[in-house]
C-alpha positions in Angstrom: 34.3 176.3 65.0 37.3 177.9 63.5 39.8 176.3 61.2 42.5 176.5 63.8 40.6 174.8 66.5 39.6 172.0 64.0 43.3 171.7 63.4 44.1 171.4 67.0 41.4 168.7 67.4 42.7 166.8 64.5 46.2 166.9 65.7 45.3 165.9 69.1 43.5 162.9 67.9 46.4 161.7 65.8 48.7 162.0 68.8 46.3 160.0 71.0 46.0 157.3 68.6 49.7 157.0 67.7 50.2 155.7 71.4 46.8 153.8 72.2 47.0 150.1 71.5 43.2 149.8 71.7 42.0 152.4 69.3 42.4 151.5 65.5 40.4 154.5 63.9 39.0 158.0 64.7 35.5 156.2 65.6 37.2 154.1 68.4 38.1 157.0 70.6 35.5 156.2 73.1 37.3 152.8 73.5 40.6 154.5 74.8 41.5 153.3 78.3 43.8 155.8 80.0 44.8 153.3 82.7 46.4 151.1 80.0 48.5 154.0 78.7 52.2 154.1 80.0 53.8 157.2 81.4 56.0 157.3 78.3 52.9 157.5 76.0 51.2 160.2 78.1 54.6 162.2 78.0 54.8 161.9 74.4 51.2 163.1 73.8 52.0 166.1 76.1 55.1 166.9 74.2 53.5 166.4 70.7 50.5 168.8 71.8 52.8 171.4 73.2 54.6 171.6 69.8 51.3 172.4 68.1 50.6 175.1 70.7 48.0 173.1 72.7 48.5 173.5 76.5 48.3 170.4 78.5 45.2 171.7 80.5 43.2 171.6 77.2 44.2 168.1 76.2 41.4 166.5 78.3 38.7 168.8 77.0 39.8 168.2 73.4 39.5 164.4 74.2 35.9 164.9 75.6 34.8 166.8 72.5 35.8 164.2 70.2 33.9 161.5 72.3 36.0 160.3 75.1 33.9 159.5 78.1 34.0 162.0 80.9 35.4 159.5 83.4 38.4 158.8 80.9 39.0 162.4 80.4 39.2 163.0 84.0 41.8 160.1 84.4 43.8 161.7 81.4 43.7 165.0 83.2 44.9 163.4 86.4 47.7 161.3 84.8 49.0 164.7 83.0 49.1 166.4 86.3 51.1 163.6 88.0 53.7 163.9 85.4 54.3 167.5 85.9 57.7 168.3 87.1 58.6 170.0 90.4 59.1 173.4 88.8 56.2 173.3 86.6 53.3 172.4 89.0 50.8 174.9 87.7 48.1 173.8 85.4 45.8 175.8 83.2 42.2 175.8 83.6 39.8 175.5 80.7 37.9 178.3 82.2 40.9 180.7 82.5 40.8 184.0 80.6 42.5 184.3 77.3 46.0 185.5 77.6 46.4 184.3 81.2 49.4 182.2 81.8 51.1 180.0 84.4 54.3 180.7 85.9 57.1 178.1 85.0 59.8 178.4 87.5 61.7 175.2 86.1 64.1 177.3 84.2 64.6 180.2 86.4 65.1 178.8 89.9 67.5 175.8 89.4 70.9 175.8 88.0 71.6 172.1 88.4 69.6 168.8 88.4 69.0 168.6 92.2 69.9 172.0 93.9 70.3 175.5 93.0 73.6 176.2 94.6 73.7 179.3 96.9 75.3 182.3 95.2 77.4 183.2 98.3 78.8 181.9 101.4 76.2 183.6 103.6 73.5 181.8 101.8 75.1 178.5 102.2 75.1 178.9 106.0 71.5 180.0 106.4 69.5 177.3 107.9 66.7 176.0 105.7 67.8 178.2 102.7 67.9 175.2 100.2 64.5 173.7 101.4 62.5 175.4 98.7 65.2 175.2 95.9 65.7 171.4 95.8 64.0 169.6 92.8 63.6 166.3 94.7 61.5 168.2 97.3 58.9 170.2 95.6 55.9 169.9 98.0 53.6 169.3 94.9 50.1 168.7 96.1 48.7 165.1 95.7 45.9 165.0 93.3 45.1 161.2 94.0 43.4 161.7 97.3 39.7 161.4 98.1 37.8 164.6 97.7 38.2 166.7 100.9 34.7 167.5 102.4 36.2 171.0 103.5 37.3 171.7 100.0 35.8 175.2 99.0 34.4 175.1 95.5 35.2 177.9 93.2 34.6 178.9 89.4 36.4 176.5 87.1 36.0 173.3 89.3 34.6 170.3 87.7 32.0 168.3 89.8 31.4 164.7 89.0 28.0 163.5 90.4 27.1 159.9 90.5 23.5 158.8 91.0 23.1 155.1 92.0 20.8 152.7 93.4 17.1 152.4 92.0 18.3 155.4 89.5 21.5 155.4 87.6 22.7 158.7 86.2 26.2 160.6 86.0 26.6 164.4 85.6 29.7 166.1 84.5 29.2 169.7 85.7 31.4 172.8 85.6 31.2 175.6 88.0 30.8 178.9 86.1 32.1 182.3 86.8 28.9 183.0 88.9 29.6 179.9 91.1 26.8 177.9 89.7 26.3 174.6 88.0 23.4 173.8 85.8 21.7 170.4 86.0 19.2 169.4 83.3 15.6 169.4 84.5 16.6 171.1 87.7 18.3 174.4 86.8 21.2 176.5 88.0 22.2 175.7 91.6 24.7 178.1 93.4 27.7 175.9 94.9 30.5 178.6 94.8 32.3 179.4 98.0 30.8 176.3 99.6 32.5 173.3 100.9 31.9 169.9 99.3 29.9 168.8 102.3 27.5 171.8 102.1 27.4 171.6 98.3 26.3 167.9 98.7 23.4 168.8 101.1 22.4 171.5 98.8 22.4 169.5 95.6 20.8 166.5 97.3 17.8 168.8 98.4 17.5 170.2 94.9 17.8 167.0 93.0 15.3 165.3 95.2 12.6 166.8 92.8 13.5 164.3 90.3 14.8 161.6 92.4 11.9 161.5 95.0 13.5 159.2 97.6 17.1 160.7 97.3 16.4 162.7 100.6 13.9 160.5 102.2 14.3 158.8 105.5 14.8 155.4 103.8 16.3 156.0 100.5 16.9 153.6 97.7 18.7 156.2 95.5 21.9 157.5 96.6 24.2 160.5 95.5 28.0 160.9 95.6 30.0 164.2 94.5 33.6 164.0 93.4 36.1 166.5 92.2 37.3 166.1 88.4 39.6 168.8 86.9 40.3 171.2 89.8 40.5 175.0 89.2 43.5 177.2 89.1 44.1 179.8 91.6 46.2 182.9 91.7 48.5 183.7 94.9 50.5 186.8 95.3 53.9 186.4 96.7 55.5 189.4 98.2 58.4 190.4 100.5 61.9 188.9 100.7 61.5 186.0 98.3 64.0 185.0 95.5 61.2 185.1 92.9 58.2 187.2 94.2 55.3 187.6 91.9 51.8 186.4 91.2 51.7 182.6 90.5 48.9 180.4 89.2 48.6 177.2 91.2 46.4 174.2 91.7 43.6 174.8 94.1 45.0 172.0 96.3 48.3 174.1 96.6 49.4 174.8 100.2 51.9 177.6 101.5 54.8 175.5 101.1 53.8 174.8 97.4 53.7 178.5 96.8 57.0 179.2 98.5 58.6 176.5 96.6 57.3 178.0 93.2 58.7 181.5 94.4 62.1 179.9 95.3 61.8 180.4 99.0 62.8 183.3 101.2 66.0 185.0 100.1 69.1 185.6 102.4 67.2 188.6 104.0 63.9 186.9 104.4 62.4 185.6 107.5 61.9 181.7 107.8 59.9 181.9 111.1 57.3 184.5 110.5 55.7 184.0 107.0 52.2 185.4 106.9 49.3 184.4 104.9 46.6 187.1 104.1 43.1 186.3 102.8 40.6 189.1 102.2 42.9 191.5 103.8 43.3 189.6 107.1 45.9 187.5 108.5 44.7 183.7 108.5 47.9 181.8 109.1 51.6 182.5 110.3 54.1 179.8 109.0 57.2 178.8 111.0 59.4 176.6 108.7 61.8 175.8 111.6 58.7 174.0 113.1 58.6 171.9 109.9 62.2 171.2 109.6 62.9 170.5 113.4 59.6 168.8 114.3 57.9 167.8 111.0 54.9 170.0 111.9 52.9 171.3 108.9 49.9 172.6 111.1 50.2 176.0 109.8 50.9 175.0 106.1 47.2 175.6 105.0 45.5 175.1 101.8 45.5 178.4 99.8 42.5 180.0 98.0 42.2 182.3 95.1 43.8 185.8 95.7 45.6 184.9 98.9 48.7 186.9 99.7 51.8 185.4 101.2 54.2 187.9 102.6 57.7 187.0 103.8 59.1 189.8 106.1 62.8 190.6 106.5 64.6 188.6 109.1 64.7 190.4 112.7 67.2 188.4 114.5 69.7 186.1 112.9 72.7 184.5 114.7 75.5 182.0 114.1 76.9 179.3 115.9 80.3 177.7 115.2 82.2 174.9 116.5 81.4 171.2 117.4 77.8 171.2 117.0 75.8 168.9 114.8 74.7 171.6 112.4 76.8 174.8 112.2 75.3 177.9 110.4 73.1 180.8 110.6 69.9 180.6 112.6 66.9 182.8 113.1 65.9 183.4 116.6 62.4 184.6 117.8 62.2 187.1 120.6 61.0 184.5 123.2 63.7 182.0 122.3 67.0 181.6 124.0 70.4 179.9 123.7 69.0 176.4 124.4 66.7 176.8 121.4 69.6 177.9 119.3 71.5 174.6 120.3 68.4 172.6 119.5 68.2 174.1 116.1 71.9 173.3 115.5 71.3 169.7 116.2 72.9 169.7 119.8 76.4 169.5 120.9 78.9 166.9 119.4 80.6 164.7 122.0 83.8 166.7 121.8 82.0 169.9 122.6 82.9 171.8 125.8 79.2 172.4 126.9 79.8 174.6 130.1 80.4 177.7 128.4 79.9 179.6 125.2 81.8 182.6 123.7 79.7 185.4 122.2 81.0 187.9 119.7 78.6 190.9 119.5 78.4 194.2 117.7 77.7 196.9 120.3 76.8 200.5 119.6 80.3 201.7 119.1 82.6 198.6 118.6 82.6 194.9 118.9 83.0 192.9 122.1 83.0 189.5 123.5 80.9 187.9 126.2 81.1 184.7 128.1 78.0 182.6 128.9 78.0 179.9 131.3 75.6 177.0 131.1 73.5 178.5 133.9 73.0 181.6 131.8 71.7 179.9 128.7 68.0 180.6 129.5 68.5 184.1 130.8 71.1 185.5 128.2 69.4 187.8 125.7 70.1 187.0 122.1 70.9 189.8 119.7 71.0 190.1 115.8 74.4 189.4 114.6 75.7 187.4 117.4 78.2 184.8 116.7 78.3 182.0 119.3 81.5 180.0 119.5 81.6 176.5 120.9 84.9 175.3 122.2 86.2 171.8 122.3 87.1 169.6 125.4 90.7 169.4 126.2 92.8 166.6 124.8 93.8 164.9 128.2 92.7 162.3 130.3 91.7 162.8 133.9 92.2 159.4 135.2 94.3 157.3 132.7 97.4 155.0 133.6 98.9 152.6 131.1 100.8 149.5 131.3 102.9 147.9 128.3 105.4 145.0 127.7 105.4 141.4 129.2 102.0 141.5 130.8 98.9 139.4 129.4 96.7 142.4 128.9 98.5 145.7 128.2 96.7 148.9 127.7 94.9 151.7 129.4 93.3 151.6 132.9 91.2 153.9 135.2 93.3 155.4 138.0 91.6 155.1 141.4 92.5 156.6 144.7 95.6 154.8 146.1 96.2 152.9 143.2 99.8 151.2 143.2 102.0 149.6 140.6 101.0 146.0 141.8 97.4 147.0 141.4 98.2 148.0 137.8 100.0 144.7 137.3 97.0 142.8 138.6 94.6 144.5 136.4 96.8 143.6 133.5 96.2 140.0 134.5 99.8 139.6 135.8 103.2 139.0 134.2 104.1 136.8 131.2 106.8 134.1 131.8 109.3 136.1 129.8 109.1 139.2 131.9 112.4 140.8 133.1 111.9 140.9 136.8 115.0 143.0 137.8 113.7 146.3 136.6 110.9 148.1 134.9 110.4 151.7 133.9 107.7 154.0 135.2 107.3 157.0 133.0 105.8 160.1 134.7 104.4 163.3 133.5 105.2 166.1 135.7 103.5 169.4 136.2 105.6 171.3 133.8 104.9 168.4 131.1 108.3 167.1 131.1 108.9 163.2 131.6 110.4 161.6 134.8 111.5 158.0 135.0 110.8 156.2 138.0 112.8 152.8 138.4 110.8 149.8 139.5 112.1 146.4 140.8 109.3 144.1 139.7 110.4 141.0 141.7 110.2 143.2 144.9 106.9 144.5 143.9 105.4 141.0 143.3 106.9 139.6 146.6 105.6 142.8 148.5 109.0 143.6 149.8 109.3 146.9 147.8 107.9 150.3 149.0 104.6 151.0 147.5 104.8 153.2 144.3 101.5 155.0 144.3 100.4 156.0 140.5 99.6 159.3 139.3 97.5 160.5 136.2 99.2 159.7 132.9 101.8 157.2 134.4 103.0 154.6 132.0 104.5 151.4 133.4 106.7 149.4 130.9 107.8 145.9 131.9 110.3 144.6 129.4 110.6 141.2 128.1 113.8 139.1 128.5 114.0 138.9 124.7 113.7 142.4 124.2 117.1 142.8 125.7 119.0 140.3 123.7 119.4 139.3 120.0 116.9 136.9 118.6 118.7 133.4 118.3 118.6 131.5 115.0 120.7 129.1 113.0 121.4 128.8 109.2 121.6 125.9 106.7 122.6 126.4 103.1 123.6 124.3 100.2 122.2 120.9 99.1 119.0 120.7 101.1 115.4 120.9 100.1 114.5 124.2 102.1 117.6 126.1 102.9 117.4 129.2 105.0 117.4 130.5 108.7 115.5 128.7 111.5 114.7 129.5 115.0 117.4 128.4 117.5 116.3 125.7 120.1 118.3 124.4 123.1 120.1 121.1 122.4 119.5 121.3 118.7 122.0 119.1 116.5 122.9 119.2 112.9 120.6 116.3 112.4 117.6 118.4 113.8 118.5 121.2 111.5 118.6 119.1 108.3 115.2 117.8 109.3 113.9 121.2 109.6 115.4 121.9 106.0 113.5 118.8 104.8 116.4 116.6 104.2 119.4 116.4 101.7 119.1 116.8 97.9 120.2 114.2 95.6 123.0 116.5 94.7 124.6 116.6 98.3 128.1 115.4 98.8 128.6 112.4 101.0 132.2 113.7 101.9 131.6 115.9 104.9 129.4 118.8 106.5 130.8 121.9 107.4 129.7 124.0 110.5 130.8 127.7 110.7 130.8 129.2 114.2 131.2 132.7 115.3 134.1 133.4 117.6 134.2 135.9 120.6 137.0 138.0 122.1 139.7 136.5 119.6 142.8 138.8 118.8 144.6 136.4 116.7 142.7 137.4 113.4 140.4 134.2 113.5 137.1 135.2 111.9 135.1 131.8 112.5 135.6 128.3 113.9 134.9 125.6 111.3 133.8 122.3 112.4 133.6 119.3 110.0 131.2 116.5 110.3 131.6 113.2 108.3 128.8 111.6 106.5 128.7 108.2 104.7 127.5 107.1 101.2 123.8 107.1 102.5 124.2 110.7 103.7 124.1 109.5 107.4 125.9 111.5 109.9 128.4 109.7 112.1 127.9 109.2 115.7 130.4 112.0 116.6 128.5 114.3 114.4 125.2 113.6 116.0 126.8 114.6 119.4 127.7 118.1 118.3 125.1 120.5 119.7 124.5 123.7 117.7 125.0 127.2 119.2 123.2 130.5 118.2 124.1 131.8 114.8 125.8 128.6 113.5 125.9 128.4 109.8 125.7 124.6 108.4 126.8 124.1 104.8 126.0 121.1 102.7 128.5 120.9 99.8 127.3 119.7 96.2 129.0 116.4 95.2 131.7 117.0 92.7 130.5 114.3 90.4 126.9 115.5 90.3 125.8 117.1 87.1 122.4 118.1 86.0 121.6 117.2 82.4 122.4 120.0 79.8 120.4 120.3 76.6 121.2 121.5 73.1 119.1 121.5 69.9 119.6 120.8 66.4 117.3 122.3 63.7 116.9 122.6 60.2 118.3 120.2 57.5 119.6 117.4 59.5 118.4 113.7 59.5 117.2 113.8 63.2 116.5 117.4 64.3 115.5 117.9 68.0 117.0 118.1 71.4 120.1 116.3 72.6 121.9 116.0 76.0 125.4 116.9 76.1 127.3 113.5 76.9 130.6 114.9 77.9 132.0 118.2 78.8 134.2 118.1 75.5 131.4 117.4 73.1 131.6 119.5 70.0 129.7 120.6 67.0 131.0 117.7 64.8 129.9 115.0 67.6 126.3 116.5 67.8 126.0 116.5 64.1 126.9 112.8 63.8 124.4 112.0 66.6 121.8 114.1 64.5 122.6 111.7 61.4 124.6 114.5 59.5 123.1 116.8 56.8 120.5 115.9 54.3 120.7 116.8 50.5 118.8 120.0 51.0 121.3 121.5 53.6 123.3 124.7 53.0 126.4 124.3 55.2 127.7 127.7 54.5 124.5 129.3 55.9 124.8 127.1 59.2 125.0 129.1 62.5 125.3 128.5 66.1 123.0 130.3 68.4 124.4 130.8 72.0 123.2 132.4 75.1 124.8 135.6 76.1 125.8 136.7 79.6 122.6 138.6 79.6 120.6 135.4 79.5 118.9 134.4 82.9 118.9 130.7 83.4 116.3 128.9 85.5 117.4 128.0 89.1 117.5 124.3 90.1 114.3 124.9 92.1 112.4 126.4 89.2 113.5 123.4 87.2 112.4 121.0 89.6 109.1 122.8 90.1 108.4 122.8 86.3 109.1 119.0 86.2 106.9 118.3 89.3 104.1 120.2 87.5 104.5 117.9 84.7 104.4 114.9 86.8 101.2 116.1 88.5 99.7 116.7 85.2 100.2 113.3 84.0 99.1 111.7 87.3 95.9 113.5 87.8 92.8 111.2 86.7 89.1 111.8 86.6 87.4 112.6 90.0 87.7 109.5 92.4 89.8 107.3 90.0 93.2 108.1 91.6 94.6 105.4 94.0 95.5 106.2 97.6 99.2 106.0 96.8 98.7 108.4 93.9 96.8 110.8 96.1 99.7 110.8 98.6 102.1 111.4 95.8 100.0 114.6 94.5 99.9 115.9 98.1 103.6 115.7 98.4 104.1 117.3 94.9 101.7 120.3 96.0 104.1 120.8 99.0 107.2 120.7 96.9 106.3 122.9 94.1 107.5 126.4 94.2 110.0 125.7 97.1 112.4 129.0 97.4 116.1 128.1 98.0 117.9 130.6 100.0 121.5 129.9 99.0 123.3 130.6 95.8 123.6 126.9 94.8 119.8 126.8 94.4 119.4 130.3 92.9 120.2 132.0 89.6 123.3 133.5 91.2 125.1 136.9 91.0 126.3 136.1 87.6 122.8 135.9 86.2 121.9 138.0 83.1 119.5 140.1 85.3 122.3 141.1 87.7 124.6 142.0 84.8 121.8 144.1 83.1 121.2 145.8 86.3 125.0 146.6 86.9 125.4 147.8 83.3 122.5 150.2 83.8 123.8 151.5 87.0 127.3 152.2 85.5 125.5 154.0 82.6 123.5 156.2 84.9 126.5 157.1 86.9 128.6 158.1 83.8 127.1 157.7 80.4 130.4 158.7 78.6 132.0 155.4 80.0 129.6 153.0 78.5 128.8 152.3 75.0 125.3 151.6 73.7 124.7 148.0 74.6 121.9 145.8 73.3 120.6 143.3 75.9 120.3 140.2 73.8 119.9 136.8 75.6 121.1 135.0 72.5 123.3 136.0 69.6 124.7 134.3 66.5 128.2 132.8 66.3 129.5 132.4 62.7 130.9 128.9 62.1 132.2 127.2 58.9 130.3 124.0 59.0 131.8 122.5 55.9 135.4 122.8 57.5 134.1 121.4 60.6 132.6 118.3 59.0 136.0 118.0 57.2 138.3 118.5 60.2 136.5 117.5 63.5 138.2 118.5 66.7 139.9 121.5 64.9 139.5 125.1 66.7 136.6 125.9 64.5 134.8 122.9 66.0 133.5 124.5 69.0 132.7 122.8 72.4 129.0 122.8 73.0 127.5 124.6 76.0 124.0 124.3 77.5 121.3 126.1 75.4 123.2 126.1 72.2 121.1 125.8 68.9 122.8 124.5 65.9 120.7 125.7 62.9 121.4 124.4 59.4 119.1 126.1 56.8 118.1 125.0 53.2 119.9 126.3 50.3 119.5 130.3 50.2 118.8 132.1 47.2 118.4 135.8 48.1 120.3 138.7 49.2 118.7 141.4 51.3 119.6 145.2 51.2 118.9 147.4 54.1 119.9 150.9 55.4 120.6 153.8 53.3 119.4 152.6 49.9 116.7 154.1 47.8 114.3 150.9 47.8 115.2 148.4 50.8 114.3 145.2 49.2 115.5 141.5 48.7 116.8 140.4 45.5 117.6 136.8 43.8 121.3 135.8 44.3 123.1 135.7 41.0 126.4 134.0 40.9 129.2 136.4 40.1 127.2 139.6 40.9 129.3 142.0 43.0 128.4 144.3 45.9 127.4 147.3 43.8 125.4 145.2 41.4 123.1 144.3 44.4 123.1 147.9 45.5 121.8 148.8 42.1 118.9 146.3 42.5 117.8 148.5 45.5 117.9 151.5 43.6 121.3 152.8 44.5 122.7 154.6 47.7 120.8 157.6 49.3 122.4 161.0 49.5 123.0 160.2 53.3 124.6 156.8 52.7 128.1 156.1 54.3 129.3 153.9 51.5 132.7 153.4 53.0 131.3 151.9 56.3 129.0 149.5 54.4 129.2 145.7 55.8 127.7 142.4 54.9 126.2 139.9 57.4 126.5 136.4 55.9 124.1 133.6 56.5 126.3 132.0 59.2 126.5 135.2 61.2 129.9 136.3 60.1 130.3 140.0 59.3 132.6 141.6 56.7 133.2 145.4 56.3 134.2 147.5 53.4 138.1 148.0 53.2 139.9 150.9 51.8 143.1 150.7 49.8 144.5 154.2 49.1 141.6 156.0 47.3 139.6 152.5 46.5 137.1 150.7 48.2 137.1 147.1 48.2 133.5 145.9 49.0 132.8 142.4 50.6 132.0 139.5 48.4 128.3 138.5 48.1 127.1 135.0 49.1 123.6 133.5 49.1 121.6 134.6 52.3 123.8 137.6 52.9 122.3 140.9 54.1 123.9 144.2 52.9 123.9 147.0 55.5 124.5 150.7 54.4 124.8 153.0 57.5 123.7 156.7 57.6 126.1 159.5 57.7 126.3 161.1 61.2 124.5 164.2 61.8 127.1 167.2 61.8 126.5 170.8 62.8 127.8 173.2 60.2 130.3 175.7 61.4 128.9 179.1 62.2 130.5 182.3 60.7 132.0 183.2 64.3 133.9 179.7 64.1 134.9 180.4 60.5 136.4 183.8 61.6 138.2 182.0 64.5 139.8 179.5 62.2 141.0 182.2 59.9 142.4 184.2 62.7 144.4 181.3 64.0 145.7 180.5 60.5 146.7 184.1 60.0 148.4 184.1 63.5 150.2 180.9 62.6 151.3 182.2 59.2 152.8 185.3 60.9 154.7 183.3 63.5 156.1 181.1 60.8 157.2 184.1 58.7 159.1 185.4 61.7 160.8 182.3 62.6 162.0 181.7 59.2 165.3 183.8 58.6 
């Protein structure tokens, strides 16, 4: 044995034992159980072996040479064959000649993971073209089947003979090139060219010499023959194929298996007359359509060594286009007709016009068109290149009439002979109560496809006093509702009710009924009066609305006169807010006071000094100069009354909920009512944020800016801003103009003593520095590294801790910078970007000056 073969053997053993759990050393190879190896382990063995130059067909033989039982080696060969991919179905036989190779089509036939997409439009339309180009349909022969009794044995096959009964023996025999197997103590026996069944009888006869009762009438010893490794065969693929050539295939391979390996017929090849030749004579003719349409593989015979498969050129191929289940190009045999073509196309779709086909045909000199009626489908002679065009049915109804409007079942109905308008109404289950009986409209389609309107008196039709109106195809009867012919009536209520809005009008509705619909008065409702605004008609004196006033008492009960007032459609009931009702307004004090927190504004004239007294005054750490008032701006969007109420009700609900089953019946009722009232939406301005809300103002500013950007300066939409105050002066002079009146949402912020100054903007090193008494503006700028080259020094300003701002002032050629206090912030703006004047502009300026000089010279005497 050569050194290379030994290296191969050693490599294989290492690979096997790297993935076998049972084996622990080289001497344990006989213990390896192939059934216990996973597919991943088998694939890894194959991959590593191929990297070392060992083909997958040699792996089982190498394992047997190193002591693996023949049964396990056969199982290994079967597992390796099962893991072969669709395009690599061929296996090498251990008895093949040196240098012979299998054809690997996996990298030549497929352009994608599933389908090799046809290269042109014609290929896409050929019926069955992709059958042999699809990786998920590879027609690979199954190797896990019982040994076929009609299988023809040939050189390279492995026969496994099992003797059982009184005698126990197993034989692993290979058929040599002469077709013989050698049995110890018996000799060579010729089995080549025989079927399994014939070979079994011959071997039983020959082996009865050593097993005497094997062939007796009452045997006690029995024999069974199985195939182990199957041989490879060579098949020649010729004709109109995508990949013609000679292919090495398993001996179980069929015609479809070979066609798949060769990529199937090309666009010029026939799918109906594929011929199989054996020993120079035809043994089968395969019609692929029979498989595609009927699933019949009767002619898909098992191949033998040196078989030839010939795919001739297509003789008659036609195309069918239109509403059929499967459009495309189809091959038609001489004895087939149009009915067969329609069958191959999957039949007509429901919208297809089946009474006639149009055929485009190439004649001897030009093209022509033929019409084929349904009666001629069997007799019409199909020619190569014909195109059959299937038309669609007309988009029209033969017997449809329709009814719509105030009937119980509007829709489409079938027209019958003598059908009248009354019949159609009866089919729609009659008229609804709101049907307008004076007139209905019958829309009729005339012969020139224009519409005609036929008036119908529904009342007379129902009573039977009207002349019968007979319906025609496509008539549409519309019976209007009384409510379709007038405005929808409603009434409105707004103001201090729980659910303001518009409600459906009802006869005899009073103000009291409408208030109940709106879920009653709010606590803020006025007890003075209720106002009802009513539309006026036909008034020429300028009056727009009639105002009706209804008195109510302190308990919000409508007086007796008001209860008698009946509302009319479109009345608007307005419940005013009580002038003495005020919702609490909150402010907040934060920072260095004795009692910081939220406070309710007590009076409309409450000032900062009053709030400071209620907060206990400032403490010893306060810095009054840095105190500031934070106030909401016009861009702040306040919460509506309903939003505030919903938030409060959620808090009540949260505090009321107890563990499961522990709430009392009263508490459960309260929770149910709260759930109904949360998130109620008010429809009037009193309950909403109003047109003056911050959201409206922001939108309005943006609209103006979009219309004309030159009219609007850059605006920062801040919901809050700082207002500079002098708290020390306010405390010394309460009630003075500096002592501002408080507004809702105000925040009085009093910081601790501040000890730093910030420098921002065009300074070399923006930073904060410790405040030093007596240090001037420029001294602090120096602490930030000084001004940058782009600094606009004359526009510098200081923002003080209380929110006040001081700018730099100019006296002649001198700059008077603002005074610096603790907590101040110095802002140095940037110089504006300026475009330098071009040479053309300079020339223009010079020319203007020269012209001006000449003019002055001439004017001076």
